[in-house]
Structure formats: structure tokens, C-alpha cells
N, C-alpha and C positions, 0 to 999 in steps of 0.2 A: 483478432478479437481479443479484447482485454479481459482480464479476470474481473468479475464484479460480484458484489455481495450486498445483501439488504440488511439494514440495521434492524435488530429485533425491537429496539426501544422506540425508534422514530419512524421506521418503515422506509427511510430514505435509501436510495441505491447509491453505492460508492464503487468507483473504478480504480484499479491498481495501476500506478505509474512508476517508472524508474528514471533515474537521472544519474549521470556520472559526474561526480564533483571532485575537485582537487583540494586535498587537506593542506594545512599549513606547512607540513614537512615536504610537500610536493607529491605525496602519494595520492594516487587516484583510487576512488572507492565508489561503488554503485549504491545509491540510496533508493529506497522504495517508500512511496506514500500513496494515500488514498485521496481522491477528489470526487466531487459530485458529478462532474462532467467528464466525458471521455476525450482525451487530448491526443496529440501526435505521438507522444512518448508512452503510450499505454503499454502495459506489460502483462505477461502471464505470471501465475504464481510460481516463484522459484522453488526448486527442489529443497526439501528439508525444512520448509516453513509451513505454519498453519495460521489461519486467521482467527483472531479472538476479538471480542468486543469489550470496550471499556464500559463497565457497568454503570458508571456515573454519567458519562456523556453520550454513550451509544456509538462512539466512533470506532471503526474497525482498526486493528493493528496487526502487524505481522509478528510472529513469535517462532523462534527455532524450536522444532519439536519433532 
């Protein structure tokens, strides 16, 4: 089950996803993003991160904290 959160501004539900990408130097890094639908690469909330919401757009974001 993926981590999900509801936007306080819009009421829309968002699901957390992760993806491993290769950077220009060849280093691999895991990125996290929110989407409105739950996909195959859904993820749990990583340790050391908290979810905050952009006050202007209402979109959720991860923040180290």
C-alpha cells in the first residue's frame, strides 16, 4: 500500500511514488514524486522525510525533517 495524503486546499488525494534515475555523471539516485493515481512504483514514506503542502498550489512535497 502506498503512502497517500489529502490536499488541504483542493481535497484531492495524492499517492507517493519512487523511481530510480541515472544522472549525467552515471550516478543512480532515487527520486520521489506525488501523483493523483496509484501506480506500480508506489512507495512508502522514506525515513527522515515529512510531507508538506505548497500553500499556493496545494501540491504535496517531501521535505527532510
